[in-house]
N, C-alpha and C positions, 0 to 999 in steps of 0.2 A: 111545166113551168106556171108561174103566176099569170104571166101575160098570155093570153091566147087569141087566136084569130077571131073568135067569137066574141070578146070583149071589145075589139076595136072595129067600129062601123065600117063597112064597105066603102063609103063615099069619103073616107077621111084624106085629106092632102098629105101629099109627102113630107110637107113641113111638120105638120102635126104628129106624123109616125115617128119623124126623127126625134121630136121634142119627147115623146113618150118612151122611145127607146133609151134617150139619153137619161132621162130620169131614172129608169130602170137600172141601167148599168151604173149610175151614181149611188143609187140606195142600195144595192147589193154588191157593190164594190168589184165588180166584174174584173177589174184590171188586176186585182189581187187574185182573184179565183183563177184567172188566166195564168198567172206567174206560177202559183202553187200546181198548176196541171201541166207544167212545161211547155207553155205556148210562148215560145221565144223566136224572134225573128233577128237576123244580124242587120239587115238593112231594109229600106222600102217602107211601105204603109204599115204602122202599127197593127198588131193583131186585133185589138179592140175596136179599131175602126172597120177592119175587114168583116169582123164578126157583127157589127152593128150594121153594115151594108147588107150581109146575108139575111138578117132579120127583118130588115126593111124591105127586100124582095117578098119575103113570105107574107107580110102584113099588107103589102100591097097587091098582093095576088100576082105577082109576075114571076116568071122564071128569068134566069141569068140571059138566056138566049134572046128572049123579047125585049128585054130590057135595053141590052145592048145595041139591038136593031133599031130601038125608037129614041134612044138617047144619045144625043150628040157629044156632049162632054161628060163621060162616065167617070165618076171618081176612081174606078179601079178597072182594070183590063181583066180579061177572061182568065187569063195565066196566073194572075194574082189570086183570084178566088179559088181556082183549081188546085194550085200548090198549098194554099191554105187548109183546103178541105182534105187533101190527100197526104198531109205530112205525117210520117210515121213517127216523129218525135212527140206530137201532141197527145195528150192522154184525154181524150173526149170522155171516156167513162168517169174518170176522176173529176172532170169538170162538171159533168152532169150530176155526180154524186154532193160535191161541194155546193153547187148552186141550189140543189134540191134541199139539202140540209139547212142551208141559210135561209131559204124561204119559209121552210117550216118552222124553225126556230124564232125568226124574226116577225113573221106574220100569222100563221096558222095557228100555232099553240096558243097564243094569246086570245084569239078568237073564241076558243071553246073552253068551258070549264072542266076541270079534271073529274067533277062530280057527274056530269051528264055525258060524258063521251069516252069511248074507249080508243086509244090509239093503236092501230094494227098495221102489220105488214101483210101485204097481199100478194100472191105469186099467181100470175095468170100465163096461160100457156096459148093464146090465141092464134089462130091461122092467119098468117099473111098470104092471102091467094094471089097468084100471077097466072090467071087461067089463059091469058092470050100470050104469054111469053113463051119461047121456044129455046132459045139460047141465052141462059142466064147462069152465071157460075153457081154451082150447087143446088139448082132447082130441080126439085124431087116430086114425086106423087107423095103427098102427106094425107094421113087420115084425118078427116074433121069428124070428130066425136060428136058434133053438134048436128051436123046434117047427115051424119052415119054415110059417108061416102068419101072415096079419095078425090082430091084436088090437087093441081099443080101448085106449088107454092112453098113457103117456109113456115116454120113454128117459130112465133114471136113470145119469147119467154122473157116476161117483165116482172120485177120486183118493184112494189110501190108501197108508200106511206098512206095511210087512210086514217081520218077521223070519224068515219061515216058520213061525211059530207064532200069533203074533198078527197082527190086522188093525186098525188104526186109521185111521177116515175122516180126510181132511185138508180136503177140498173136495168139493163135490157141485153138480149141476146138474140140475135137471128140464127135459127139452126136448121139445117136441112136433116130430115129424117124420114125413113120409108118405114110404112106399115104401122098399123096401130099401136098406141102405147099401151103396154100392159103393166 
């Protein structure tokens, strides 16, 4: 995505994070992208507010558990966030693809001239190491072709778009596989 943890300073206040996220949500019309990706709730807190809350946790470098411990008047309870993240009807992959394509078309293509840069798709199969984990679903010994050894973890298959300067993920898959790829 266009907004990253590195572009927001560490000492930024919660109000500033909320303001920047609100601008991002409005600029890229996240509410429409959520609807197109089947993010619908019958009652309670709207999906857009829960998503904004989750992103504000990331950019304030807090996890949900610590936030709920320190904040007395939390806008969302733990169950609201967990139900939102685990809903089987929400199409997270479609949301990522729609948001990525919107960012690319509205911002990045305009920044580069067609003469100087080529737009390419990149497929990456990096290792997502879980060396200290013992009981994780589908955890496997996976061959790391860079280190030339087996590690406990997953293979993270990512499809991304690049103009030679920026990399925007379009789709991803976390795979468990045994043995070296041939």
